[in-house]
KOLSELUM-900898 format. One record per residue: z, y, x of N, C-alpha, C in turn; residue in three letters; residue number from 1. Coordinates in nm, 3 decimals, always signed. Layout:
% KOLSELUM-900898
      npz      npy      npx     capz     capy     capx      cpz      cpy      cpx  resn  resi
        Z        Y        X        Z        Y        X        Z        Y        X   ALA   NUM
...
***
This chain:
% KOLSELUM-900898
      npz      npy      npx     capz     capy     capx      cpz      cpy      cpx  resn  resi
  +15.960  +27.093   +5.928  +16.032  +27.166   +5.859  +16.166  +27.117   +5.904   MET     1
  +16.299  +27.221   +5.915  +16.406  +27.133   +5.949  +16.483  +27.108   +5.842   SER     2
  +16.593  +27.025   +5.916  +16.660  +26.974   +5.732  +16.755  +27.030   +5.688   THR     3
  +16.783  +27.155   +5.762  +16.828  +27.283   +5.696  +16.771  +27.360   +5.612   LEU     4
  +16.656  +27.389   +5.614  +16.548  +27.501   +5.557  +16.515  +27.421   +5.395   ILE     5
  +16.487  +27.288   +5.418  +16.469  +27.168   +5.350  +16.596  +27.178   +5.237   ASP     6
  +16.715  +27.147   +5.267  +16.827  +27.161   +5.180  +16.780  +27.308   +5.103   ALA     7
  +16.792  +27.415   +5.228  +16.790  +27.551   +5.110  +16.715  +27.563   +5.009   GLN     8
  +16.598  +27.519   +5.053  +16.475  +27.541   +4.943  +16.503  +27.416   +4.813   VAL     9
  +16.530  +27.299   +4.888  +16.631  +27.200   +4.760  +16.739  +27.306   +4.637   ALA    10
  +16.831  +27.393   +4.725  +16.898  +27.433   +4.659  +16.854  +27.540   +4.550   GLU    11
  +16.843  +27.646   +4.633  +16.755  +27.714   +4.566  +16.671  +27.705   +4.452   ILE    12
  +16.609  +27.550   +4.433  +16.522  +27.541   +4.357  +16.575  +27.529   +4.216   ARG    13
  +16.717  +27.438   +4.269  +16.794  +27.401   +4.164  +16.871  +27.543   +4.057   GLN    14
  +16.918  +27.616   +4.166  +16.970  +27.686   +4.096  +16.851  +27.767   +4.009   GLN    15
  +16.729  +27.784   +4.015  +16.677  +27.872   +3.972  +16.585  +27.759   +3.812   LEU    16
  +16.593  +27.643   +3.831  +16.566  +27.535   +3.744  +16.562  +27.640   +3.613   THR    17
  +16.491  +27.619   +3.503  +16.452  +27.692   +3.380  +16.438  +27.868   +3.412   GLY    18
  +16.465  +27.902   +3.488  +16.472  +28.059   +3.522  +16.339  +28.105   +3.489   ALA    19
  +16.368  +28.236   +3.403  +16.185  +28.288   +3.364  +16.238  +28.383   +3.461   ASP    20
  +16.089  +28.492   +3.543  +16.009  +28.503   +3.603  +16.128  +28.662   +3.651   PRO    21
  +16.193  +28.695   +3.521  +16.318  +28.845   +3.585  +16.425  +28.737   +3.616   LEU    22
  +16.485  +28.624   +3.631  +16.615  +28.526   +3.657  +16.594  +28.560   +3.807   ASP    23
  +16.422  +28.531   +3.836  +16.370  +28.471   +3.980  +16.373  +28.584   +4.046   ILE    24
  +16.332  +28.663   +4.055  +16.345  +28.825   +4.115  +16.494  +28.890   +4.070   LEU    25
  +16.565  +28.877   +3.985  +16.688  +28.890   +4.003  +16.764  +28.820   +4.189   ARG    26
  +16.753  +28.669   +4.158  +16.785  +28.575   +4.273  +16.761  +28.634   +4.340   PHE    27
  +16.645  +28.625   +4.376  +16.531  +28.686   +4.495  +16.645  +28.810   +4.569   ILE    28
  +16.682  +28.896   +4.469  +16.719  +29.039   +4.560  +16.805  +29.026   +4.585   ALA    29
  +16.914  +28.954   +4.506  +17.100  +28.938   +4.609  +17.051  +28.858   +4.761   ALA    30
  +16.981  +28.717   +4.669  +17.016  +28.649   +4.777  +16.963  +28.665   +4.903   GLU    31
  +16.874  +28.768   +4.948  +16.798  +28.813   +5.060  +16.759  +28.958   +5.056   PHE    32
  +16.954  +29.039   +5.011  +16.896  +29.149   +5.006  +16.869  +29.276   +5.112   ALA    33
  +16.766  +29.375   +5.054  +16.702  +29.395   +5.150  +16.653  +29.367   +5.277   GLY    34
  +16.579  +29.247   +5.270  +16.527  +29.152   +5.347  +16.363  +29.057   +5.242   LYS    35
  +16.363  +29.096   +5.081  +16.247  +29.051   +5.037  +16.135  +29.182   +4.987   ALA    36
  +16.050  +29.079   +4.980  +15.905  +29.229   +4.934  +15.817  +29.130   +4.873   ALA    37
  +15.750  +29.199   +4.779  +15.630  +29.156   +4.736  +15.503  +29.194   +4.762   PHE    38
  +15.427  +29.151   +4.769  +15.259  +29.200   +4.773  +15.157  +29.224   +4.714   SER    39
  +15.173  +29.321   +4.686  +15.101  +29.330   +4.533  +14.883  +29.364   +4.552   THR    40
  +14.822  +29.347   +4.492  +14.639  +29.348   +4.479  +14.622  +29.462   +4.332   SER    41
  +14.704  +29.488   +4.309  +14.687  +29.493   +4.118  +14.627  +29.423   +4.046   PHE    42
  +14.570  +29.345   +4.084  +14.604  +29.220   +3.975  +14.725  +29.257   +3.847   GLY    43
  +14.587  +29.142   +3.762  +14.714  +29.114   +3.664  +14.848  +29.037   +3.666   LEU    44
  +14.835  +28.971   +3.784  +15.029  +28.898   +3.812  +15.042  +28.979   +3.839   GLU    45
  +15.004  +29.044   +3.937  +15.075  +29.127   +4.077  +15.133  +29.256   +3.949   ASP    46
  +15.084  +29.332   +3.865  +15.126  +29.380   +3.837  +15.273  +29.396   +3.720   GLN    47
  +15.181  +29.284   +3.657  +15.375  +29.221   +3.586  +15.503  +29.238   +3.636   VAL    48
  +15.491  +29.106   +3.805  +15.578  +29.177   +3.895  +15.611  +29.283   +3.922   ILE    49
  +15.562  +29.361   +3.958  +15.568  +29.512   +3.965  +15.662  +29.591   +3.871   THR    50
  +15.601  +29.562   +3.752  +15.671  +29.585   +3.631  +15.813  +29.535   +3.607   HIS    51
  +15.850  +29.438   +3.608  +15.976  +29.403   +3.599  +16.054  +29.416   +3.779   LEU    52
  +16.041  +29.427   +3.864  +16.093  +29.456   +3.982  +16.135  +29.668   +3.932   ILE    53
  +16.053  +29.783   +3.936  +16.096  +29.856   +3.899  +16.151  +29.897   +3.765   PHE    54
  +16.135  +29.874   +3.643  +16.126  +29.874   +3.561  +16.320  +29.824   +3.521   ALA    55
  +16.336  +29.749   +3.631  +16.462  +29.699   +3.639  +16.570  +29.730   +3.786   HIS    56
  +16.500  +29.805   +3.866  +16.503  +29.900   +3.957  +16.585  +29.793   +4.097   ASN    57
  +16.514  +29.681   +4.072  +16.537  +29.547   +4.130  +16.517  +29.641   +4.312   LEU    58
  +16.631  +29.569   +4.415  +16.596  +29.617   +4.561  +16.482  +29.510   +4.645   PRO    59
  +16.394  +29.539   +4.572  +16.238  +29.451   +4.689  +16.140  +29.514   +4.674   ILE    60
  +16.086  +29.549   +4.800  +16.021  +29.644   +4.852  +15.909  +29.577   +4.781   GLU    61
  +15.825  +29.703   +4.712  +15.684  +29.636   +4.680  +15.562  +29.721   +4.792   VAL    62
  +15.461  +29.614   +4.858  +15.376  +29.665   +4.943  +15.259  +29.603   +4.934   PHE    63
  +15.133  +29.721   +4.941  +15.047  +29.625   +4.923  +14.910  +29.650   +5.065   THR    64
  +14.842  +29.564   +5.075  +14.781  +29.595   +5.218  +14.594  +29.645   +5.132   LEU    65
  +14.565  +29.744   +5.201  +14.516  +29.840   +5.184  +14.396  +29.803   +5.323   ASP    66
  +14.253  +29.742   +5.287  +14.170  +29.656   +5.328  +14.067  +29.788   +5.350   THR    67
  +14.045  +29.879   +5.305  +13.921  +29.969   +5.385  +13.828  +29.999   +5.246   GLY    68
  +13.822  +29.831   +5.256  +13.727  +29.788   +5.118  +13.753  +29.748   +4.978   ARG    69
  +13.844  +29.783   +4.913  +13.888  +29.839   +4.754  +13.795  +29.831   +4.653   ASN    70
  +13.799  +29.816   +4.481  +13.749  +29.893   +4.444  +13.828  +30.047   +4.421   PHE    71
  +13.739  +30.080   +4.383  +13.738  +30.253   +4.321  +13.858  +30.231   +4.201   GLN    72
  +13.876  +30.133   +4.128  +13.873  +30.088   +4.028  +14.051  +30.052   +4.047   GLU    73
  +14.068  +29.963   +4.143  +14.179  +29.907   +4.238  +14.267  +30.052   +4.306   THR    74
  +14.203  +30.154   +4.340  +14.341  +30.240   +4.365  +14.333  +30.350   +4.244   TYR    75
  +14.280  +30.387   +4.131  +14.318  +30.390   +3.996  +14.466  +30.403   +3.953   SER    76
  +14.438  +30.209   +3.978  +14.567  +30.127   +3.899  +14.672  +30.183   +3.989   THR    77
  +14.674  +30.181   +4.141  +14.747  +30.186   +4.219  +14.840  +30.307   +4.167   TRP    78
  +14.734  +30.418   +4.166  +14.832  +30.574   +4.114  +14.865  +30.602   +3.979   SER    79
  +14.790  +30.499   +3.901  +14.893  +30.428   +3.736  +14.995  +30.457   +3.794   LYS    80
  +14.966  +30.330   +3.861  +15.148  +30.248   +3.817  +15.240  +30.324   +3.928   THR    81
  +15.224  +30.459   +4.049  +15.282  +30.497   +4.097  +15.360  +30.596   +3.971   VAL    82
  +15.230  +30.658   +3.913  +15.271  +30.768   +3.806  +15.408  +30.683   +3.700   LEU    83
  +15.384  +30.603   +3.676  +15.388  +30.524   +3.552  +15.618  +30.522   +3.581   LYS    84
  +15.560  +30.452   +3.697  +15.711  +30.407   +3.775  +15.829  +30.527   +3.832   TYR    85
  +15.751  +30.591   +3.914  +15.774  +30.711   +4.006  +15.851  +30.646   +4.149   GLY    86
  +15.801  +30.515   +4.150  +15.875  +30.463   +4.291  +15.747  +30.399   +4.378   LYS    87
  +15.802  +30.398   +4.498  +15.670  +30.379   +4.607  +15.646  +30.284   +4.594   THR    88
  +15.517  +30.226   +4.648  +15.441  +30.187   +4.701  +15.384  +30.169   +4.839   ILE    89
  +15.415  +30.071   +4.957  +15.448  +30.104   +5.098  +15.263  +30.044   +5.118   ARG    90
  +15.218  +30.082   +5.144  +15.097  +30.051   +5.230  +15.038  +30.034   +5.374   ALA    91
  +14.973  +29.870   +5.404  +15.006  +29.833   +5.527  +14.854  +29.865   +5.523   TYR    92
  +14.780  +29.881   +5.648  +14.671  +29.951   +5.684  +14.559  +29.862   +5.821   TYR    93
  +14.496  +29.785   +5.828  +14.441  +29.768   +5.946  +14.439  +29.853   +6.103   PRO    94
  +14.451  +29.778   +6.197  +14.471  +29.859   +6.339  +14.321  +29.930   +6.313   HIS    95
  +14.275  +30.050   +6.362  +14.135  +30.103   +6.314  +14.044  +30.062   +6.456   GLN    96
  +14.143  +30.035   +6.602  +14.038  +29.949   +6.672  +13.972  +29.825   +6.675   ASP    97
  +14.122  +29.751   +6.628  +14.062  +29.606   +6.511  +13.936  +29.650   +6.461   GLU    98
  +13.930  +29.701   +6.375  +13.813  +29.712   +6.237  +13.700  +29.761   +6.305   VAL    99
  +13.670  +29.866   +6.399  +13.606  +29.899   +6.481  +13.515  +29.824   +6.604   ALA   100
  +13.645  +29.693   +6.622  +13.533  +29.571   +6.708  +13.449  +29.477   +6.630   ALA   101
  +13.483  +29.487   +6.544  +13.478  +29.397   +6.398  +13.317  +29.435   +6.380   LEU   102
  +13.307  +29.567   +6.355  +13.254  +29.601   +6.255  +13.108  +29.646   +6.411   VAL   103
  +13.163  +29.649   +6.526  +13.083  +29.595   +6.639  +13.053  +29.482   +6.668   GLU   104
  +13.055  +29.358   +6.653  +13.093  +29.225   +6.652  +12.938  +29.164   +6.574   ARG   105
  +13.015  +29.241   +6.420  +12.952  +29.165   +6.330  +12.895  +29.270   +6.216   GLN   106
  +12.868  +29.394   +6.267  +12.813  +29.461   +6.176  +12.920  +29.502   +6.034   GLY   107
  +12.848  +29.587   +5.976  +12.973  +29.586   +5.814  +12.932  +29.506   +5.744   PRO   108
  +12.839  +29.445   +5.677  +12.845  +29.362   +5.642  +12.853  +29.235   +5.684   ASN   109
  +12.916  +29.174   +5.817  +12.896  +29.038   +5.853  +12.924  +28.889   +5.769   GLY   110
  +13.046  +28.924   +5.705  +13.096  +28.853   +5.647  +13.046  +28.793   +5.503   PHE   111
  +12.934  +28.848   +5.514  +12.791  +28.745   +5.419  +12.725  +28.596   +5.517   TYR   112
  +12.772  +28.616   +5.641  +12.675  +28.541   +5.741  +12.752  +28.389   +5.709   GLU   113
  +12.865  +28.395   +5.731  +12.950  +28.264   +5.753  +13.051  +28.310   +5.789   SER   114
  +13.145  +28.164   +5.686  +13.247  +28.124   +5.659  +13.370  +28.207   +5.755   VAL   115
  +13.355  +28.193   +5.904  +13.350  +28.233   +5.986  +13.357  +28.394   +6.027   ASP   116
  +13.231  +28.429   +5.983  +13.274  +28.586   +5.975  +13.344  +28.605   +5.887   THR   117
  +13.355  +28.595   +5.780  +13.421  +28.672   +5.686  +13.575  +28.616   +5.705   ARG   118
  +13.588  +28.499   +5.718  +13.781  +28.490   +5.779  +13.821  +28.567   +5.833   LYS   119
  +13.690  +28.633   +5.991  +13.722  +28.711   +6.115  +13.711  +28.849   +6.029   ALA   120
  +13.703  +28.877   +5.899  +13.707  +29.041   +5.840  +13.801  +28.962   +5.785   CYS   121
  +13.881  +28.894   +5.699  +13.971  +28.890   +5.656  +14.123  +28.858   +5.731   CYS   122
  +14.112  +28.848   +5.833  +14.199  +28.834   +5.921  +14.247  +28.949   +5.963   HIS   123
  +14.113  +29.087   +6.029  +14.133  +29.231   +6.016  +14.225  +29.299   +5.929   VAL   124
  +14.163  +29.243   +5.822  +14.169  +29.360   +5.748  +14.300  +29.298   +5.607   ARG   125
  +14.354  +29.169   +5.651  +14.436  +29.123   +5.524  +14.559  +29.057   +5.632   LYS   126
  +14.501  +28.979   +5.695  +14.591  +28.862   +5.746  +14.715  +28.884   +5.860   VAL   127
  +14.612  +29.001   +5.922  +14.716  +29.070   +6.100  +14.805  +29.167   +6.000   GLU   128
  +14.771  +29.256   +5.883  +14.861  +29.376   +5.818  +15.005  +29.280   +5.737   PRO   129
  +14.940  +29.170   +5.708  +15.077  +29.101   +5.607  +15.135  +29.052   +5.715   LEU   130
  +15.117  +29.037   +5.825  +15.207  +28.960   +5.952  +15.308  +29.092   +5.947   SER   131
  +15.233  +29.216   +5.951  +15.360  +29.306   +6.047  +15.416  +29.402   +5.845   ARG   132
  +15.320  +29.376   +5.756  +15.485  +29.354   +5.624  +15.572  +29.308   +5.697   ALA   133
  +15.531  +29.125   +5.639  +15.636  +29.100   +5.625  +15.808  +29.031   +5.772   LEU   134
  +15.741  +29.119   +5.852  +15.844  +29.118   +6.006  +15.958  +29.128   +5.935   THR   135
  +16.030  +29.092   +5.987  +16.193  +29.141   +6.004  +16.240  +29.056   +5.797   GLY   136
  +16.111  +29.022   +5.740  +16.156  +28.969   +5.582  +16.190  +28.816   +5.582   LYS   137
  +16.294  +28.795   +5.513  +16.335  +28.666   +5.464  +16.252  +28.611   +5.374   ALA   138
  +16.214  +28.679   +5.210  +16.146  +28.599   +5.113  +16.064  +28.715   +5.083   ALA   139
  +15.923  +28.628   +5.052  +15.793  +28.687   +5.037  +15.745  +28.701   +4.909   TRP   140
  +15.753  +28.760   +4.807  +15.743  +28.713   +4.644  +15.592  +28.730   +4.607   VAL   141
  +15.485  +28.652   +4.553  +15.409  +28.683   +4.554  +15.362  +28.630   +4.406   THR   142
  +15.243  +28.698   +4.341  +15.142  +28.686   +4.188  +15.093  +28.529   +4.152   GLY   143
  +15.117  +28.458   +4.277  +15.036  +28.368   +4.252  +15.056  +28.262   +4.138   ILE   144
  +14.973  +28.173   +4.065  +14.979  +28.136   +3.928  +14.909  +28.004   +4.003   ARG   145
  +14.952  +27.873   +3.888  +14.897  +27.752   +3.945  +14.768  +27.702   +3.918   ALA   146
  +14.706  +27.774   +3.779  +14.624  +27.787   +3.759  +14.470  +27.832   +3.802   GLU   147
  +14.544  +27.901   +3.909  +14.412  +28.045   +3.978  +14.313  +27.933   +4.054   GLN   148
  +14.363  +27.814   +4.138  +14.291  +27.704   +4.231  +14.405  +27.609   +4.216   SER   149
  +14.289  +27.472   +4.276  +14.351  +27.328   +4.271  +14.402  +27.382   +4.439   ALA   150
  +14.414  +27.492   +4.511  +14.505  +27.476   +4.608  +14.643  +27.491   +4.574   ASN   151
  +14.659  +27.594   +4.497  +14.780  +27.689   +4.390  +14.794  +27.572   +4.345   ARG   152
  +14.779  +27.472   +4.297  +14.834  +27.371   +4.168  +14.912  +27.301   +4.244   THR   153
  +14.937  +27.281   +4.345  +15.053  +27.164   +4.445  +15.184  +27.315   +4.483   GLY   154
  +15.129  +27.441   +4.443  +15.252  +27.515   +4.521  +15.380  +27.501   +4.397   MET   155
  +15.501  +27.573   +4.462  +15.643  +27.548   +4.330  +15.674  +27.693   +4.353   HIS   156
  +15.754  +27.687   +4.270  +15.823  +27.804   +4.275  +15.823  +27.928   +4.388   ALA   157
  +15.930  +27.828   +4.438  +16.005  +27.854   +4.573  +15.962  +27.734   +4.683   VAL   158
  +15.923  +27.819   +4.793  +15.868  +27.766   +4.878  +15.900  +27.786   +5.046   GLU   159
  +15.896  +27.649   +5.103  +15.933  +27.754   +5.263  +15.800  +27.776   +5.304   TRP   160
  +15.741  +27.920   +5.376  +15.626  +27.910   +5.450  +15.634  +27.932   +5.523   ASP   161
  +15.593  +27.786   +5.661  +15.555  +27.766   +5.780  +15.486  +27.878   +5.879   ALA   162
  +15.383  +27.923   +5.820  +15.325  +28.016   +5.867  +15.430  +28.119   +5.916   ASN   163
  +15.440  +28.208   +5.824  +15.555  +28.353   +5.811  +15.677  +28.336   +5.827   TYR   164
  +15.708  +28.214   +5.822  +15.890  +28.131   +5.856  +15.987  +28.213   +5.783   GLN   165
  +15.946  +28.244   +5.648  +16.067  +28.322   +5.574  +16.008  +28.191   +5.398   LEU   166
  +16.120  +28.163   +5.283  +16.066  +28.204   +5.139  +15.973  +28.263   +5.068   PHE   167
  +15.868  +28.208   +5.045  +15.791  +28.202   +4.942  +15.816  +28.203   +4.824   LYS   168
  +15.804  +28.332   +4.704  +15.817  +28.282   +4.589  +15.764  +28.323   +4.470   VAL   169
  +15.697  +28.264   +4.382  +15.606  +28.280   +4.284  +15.651  +28.244   +4.158   ASN   170
  +15.720  +28.332   +4.108  +15.788  +28.305   +4.006  +15.678  +28.340   +3.854   PRO   171
  +15.549  +28.415   +3.873  +15.458  +28.301   +3.729  +15.408  +28.189   +3.768   LEU   172
  +15.447  +28.166   +3.872  +15.407  +28.034   +3.902  +15.353  +27.919   +3.749   LEU   173
  +15.403  +27.952   +3.634  +15.419  +27.836   +3.575  +15.289  +27.876   +3.431   ASP   174
  +15.262  +28.042   +3.460  +15.221  +28.156   +3.363  +15.105  +28.080   +3.386   TRP   175
  +14.988  +28.124   +3.171  +14.869  +28.125   +3.192  +14.831  +28.226   +3.196   THR   176
  +14.685  +28.267   +3.199  +14.639  +28.435   +3.232  +14.666  +28.460   +3.070   TRP   177
  +14.673  +28.389   +2.939  +14.682  +28.493   +2.819  +14.823  +28.506   +2.844   GLU   178
  +14.915  +28.452   +2.885  +15.028  +28.430   +2.842  +15.059  +28.640   +2.939   GLN   179
  +15.015  +28.636   +3.102  +15.042  +28.750   +3.176  +14.960  +28.881   +3.047   THR   180
  +14.792  +28.806   +3.010  +14.778  +28.939   +2.952  +14.911  +28.971   +2.860   TRP   181
  +14.937  +28.845   +2.787  +15.029  +28.923   +2.636  +15.137  +29.021   +2.686   ALA   182
  +15.155  +28.976   +2.790  +15.299  +29.053   +2.842  +15.270  +29.239   +2.924   PHE   183
  +15.138  +29.167   +2.977  +15.129  +29.342   +2.995  +15.077  +29.444   +2.879   VAL   184
  +15.007  +29.366   +2.801  +14.975  +29.471   +2.648  +15.138  +29.484   +2.554   ARG   185
  +15.262  +29.409   +2.559  +15.396  +29.428   +2.507  +15.416  +29.492   +2.594   GLU   186
  +15.401  +29.528   +2.751  +15.532  +29.642   +2.766  +15.415  +29.750   +2.843   TYR   187
  +15.302  +29.799   +2.801  +15.225  +29.863   +2.839  +15.173  +29.898   +2.986   SER   188
  +15.177  +29.797   +3.005  +15.165  +29.794   +3.191  +15.035  +29.807   +3.252   ILE   189
  +15.008  +29.920   +3.349  +14.886  +29.986   +3.390  +14.829  +29.859   +3.499   PRO   190
  +14.720  +29.807   +3.420  +14.571  +29.728   +3.448  +14.495  +29.776   +3.506   HIS   191
  +14.364  +29.668   +3.575  +14.253  +29.743   +3.637  +14.173  +29.705   +3.540   ASN   192
  +14.072  +29.812   +3.549  +13.953  +29.848   +3.397  +13.868  +29.690   +3.445   PRO   193
  +13.868  +29.661   +3.572  +13.762  +29.572   +3.628  +13.812  +29.415   +3.531   LEU   194
  +13.919  +29.406   +3.493  +13.963  +29.328   +3.450  +13.842  +29.262   +3.314   HIS   195
  +13.856  +29.433   +3.252  +13.794  +29.403   +3.123  +13.661  +29.348   +3.193   MET   196
  +13.587  +29.355   +3.229  +13.453  +29.337   +3.265  +13.445  +29.253   +3.338   GLN   197
  +13.481  +29.112   +3.339  +13.526  +28.999   +3.390  +13.585  +28.927   +3.519   GLY   198
  +13.630  +29.051   +3.566  +13.711  +29.024   +3.687  +13.814  +28.945   +3.642   PHE   199
  +13.842  +28.833   +3.707  +13.941  +28.804   +3.676  +14.089  +28.801   +3.835   VAL   200
  +13.992  +28.724   +3.939  +14.078  +28.762   +4.081  +13.980  +28.901   +4.130   SER   201
  +14.057  +28.989   +4.217  +14.049  +29.118   +4.213  +14.050  +29.139   +4.357   ILE   202
  +13.933  +29.159   +4.457  +13.998  +29.156   +4.593  +13.921  +29.265   +4.610   GLY   203
  +13.817  +29.237   +4.786  +13.769  +29.363   +4.806  +13.635  +29.391   +4.752   CYS   204
  +13.567  +29.503   +4.736  +13.446  +29.523   +4.663  +13.314  +29.435   +4.675   ALA   205
  +13.310  +29.429   +4.845  +13.176  +29.317   +4.870  +13.199  +29.188   +4.851   PRO   206
  +13.341  +29.135   +4.827  +13.331  +28.960   +4.785  +13.372  +28.935   +4.657   CYS   207
  +13.345  +29.036   +4.613  +13.423  +28.970   +4.464  +13.362  +29.021   +4.295   THR   208
  +13.341  +28.924   +4.252  +13.230  +28.953   +4.122  +13.279  +28.931   +4.029   ARG   209
  +13.215  +28.930   +3.885  +13.273  +28.904   +3.761  +13.242  +28.765   +3.776   ALA   210
  +13.317  +28.684   +3.686  +13.321  +28.558   +3.686  +13.221  +28.497   +3.569   VAL   211
  +13.172  +28.408   +3.560  +13.065  +28.396   +3.402  +13.130  +28.297   +3.334   LYS   212
  +13.099  +28.259   +3.222  +13.223  +28.175   +3.110  +13.188  +28.069   +3.166   PRO   213
  +13.281  +27.987   +3.131  +13.292  +27.849   +3.191  +13.322  +27.880   +3.390   GLY   214
  +13.317  +27.940   +3.473  +13.335  +27.955   +3.566  +13.496  +27.899   +3.597   GLU   215
  +13.536  +27.842   +3.726  +13.634  +27.877   +3.800  +13.741  +27.982   +3.806   ASP   216
  +13.832  +28.015   +3.826  +13.934  +28.162   +3.841  +13.866  +28.211   +3.941   PHE   217
  +13.871  +28.156   +4.071  +13.868  +28.189   +4.185  +13.694  +28.174   +4.234   ARG   218
  +13.577  +28.173   +4.114  +13.437  +28.140   +4.104  +13.383  +28.281   +4.178   ALA   219
  +13.440  +28.393   +4.136  +13.464  +28.533   +4.188  +13.419  +28.580   +4.291   GLY   220
  +13.521  +28.521   +4.391  +13.573  +28.531   +4.554  +13.439  +28.495   +4.632   ARG   221
  +13.392  +28.558   +4.721  +13.313  +28.439   +4.767  +13.178  +28.390   +4.766   TRP   222
  +13.134  +28.436   +4.618  +13.059  +28.369   +4.556  +12.931  +28.230   +4.650   TRP   223
  +12.935  +28.351   +4.749  +12.827  +28.322   +4.823  +12.880  +28.199   +4.922   TRP   224
  +13.010  +28.088   +4.877  +13.020  +28.027   +5.016  +12.965  +27.866   +4.947   GLU   225
  +13.113  +27.764   +4.964  +13.086  +27.663   +4.924  +13.237  +27.656   +4.850   ASP   226
  +13.213  +27.619   +4.777  +13.389  +27.612   +4.705  +13.476  +27.596   +4.730   GLN   227
  +13.510  +27.475   +4.806  +13.617  +27.467   +4.881  +13.682  +27.561   +4.919   SER   228
  +13.594  +27.691   +5.004  +13.709  +27.768   +5.086  +13.683  +27.878   +4.951   ALA   229
  +13.782  +27.883   +4.960  +13.825  +28.008   +4.850  +13.984  +28.131   +4.878   LYS   230
  +13.973  +28.066   +5.007  +14.094  +28.128   +5.044  +14.031  +28.307   +5.160   GLU   231
  +14.156  +28.382   +5.147  +14.151  +28.450   +5.249  +14.197  +28.451   +5.404   CYS   232
  +14.294  +28.316   +5.371  +14.410  +28.352   +5.504  +14.572  +28.365   +5.457   GLY   233
  +14.567  +28.379   +5.364  +14.722  +28.490   +5.272  +14.743  +28.335   +5.249   LEU   234
  +14.681  +28.277   +5.174  +14.762  +28.148   +5.104  +14.689  +28.071   +5.147   HIS   235
  +14.593  +28.032   +5.225  +14.480  +27.944   +5.283  +14.582  +27.816   +5.306   ALA   236
  +14.698  +27.743   +5.387  +14.733  +27.670   +5.447  +14.912  +27.676   +5.345   THR   237
  +14.858  +27.535   +5.192  +15.008  +27.522   +5.126  +15.108  +27.496   +5.245   ALA   238
  +15.220  +27.556   +5.161  +15.347  +27.559   +5.263  +15.440  +27.442   +5.267   ALA   239
  +15.499  +27.425   +5.362  +15.567  +27.318   +5.366  +15.654  +27.263   +5.235   VAL   240
  +15.602  +27.145   +5.181  +15.736  +27.080   +5.089  +15.836  +27.010   +5.059   VAL   241
  +15.961  +27.050   +5.068  +16.048  +26.957   +5.178  +16.040  +26.832   +5.063   PRO   242
  +16.100  +26.714   +5.149  +16.081  +26.605   +5.106  +16.181  +26.589   +4.951   THR   243
  +16.309  +26.733   +4.965  +16.459  +26.661   +4.872  +16.392  +26.754   +4.771   ALA   244
  +16.269  +26.706   +4.691  +16.218  +26.807   +4.522  +16.281  +26.763   +4.430   THR   245
  +16.299  +26.901   +4.372  +16.329  +26.887   +4.234  +16.231  +26.822   +4.118   LEU   246
  +16.220  +26.728   +4.014  +16.173  +26.690   +3.884  +16.176  +26.796   +3.830   GLU   247
  +16.017  +26.801   +3.810  +15.997  +26.901   +3.721  +15.930  +27.040   +3.769   GLY   248
  +16.001  +27.045   +3.897  +15.893  +27.186   +4.017  +15.737  +27.133   +4.049   HIS   249
***
C-alpha cells in the first residue's frame, strides 16, 4: 500500500474516532459522494445498516448479490425491506454462461466435494458479481462485526481493501450480537425469520445451517469443511493494515 493511501486511512480513522455507525455512514456519504456502496445479504447486521442509510436518506447505493441459491426467507426479507423504506436495492447476478459452465463441470451440488469446488461456486455466484458491483466505487460499506470470526477480529472500522482498490468501511465492527438485535427491535427493522431458528450467519441455502448452542458464529457456514476455511472470498483476504494505526482501533 502506498504512503499516500496509508496516510488517508490514518486520517479517516482519526476523524472517525468515537463515531457511532450513523456518524460513520454520514462521513462516508459526504467524503465519497456518489462513489460509496453498501452490500447487503439481508442478515441482521446488514438490516441495521440498510435502516441507517434509508431512514436518513444517505446517498449510499445499497446492492445485493443474488446468487440464485438463496433461502426463500431471504427473498421475503428483501421484499419487506423495500416495502418499508420505499427505496431501491440493486441486484447483481452471476453471468448465466458462467453458472452453466460451473454446473456442467461439477454438477449442481459440486461445492460439497472439496474446498476448491466450493470456492469455485462462490467465485461465480458471489465474487465476480461483487467485482462488477464495486467497479467505479471508492468506498465499500459492509456489515462485518469483529466477533463473527477470528479472521474478522483483526479488522478495523476503516481499511484499505487491496483486492478491490477502495476503502472498506465496517460501521458495526465493535457491535455485539445482542446489541444488534436490540437495535433491530427498537426500530422495528425487518429481519430474516431464519435468525429465530438458530441461523446466525445466513448465506446460500445449500451452504448454511442453524448454529448449535456453544458453536462459533461461522459454524453454520460450509459446516462440512475444516473450521479454518470459513470465507467465500469476499472477505477472505484481510485488508492491508497501514503502519500508521491509531490506538484503540
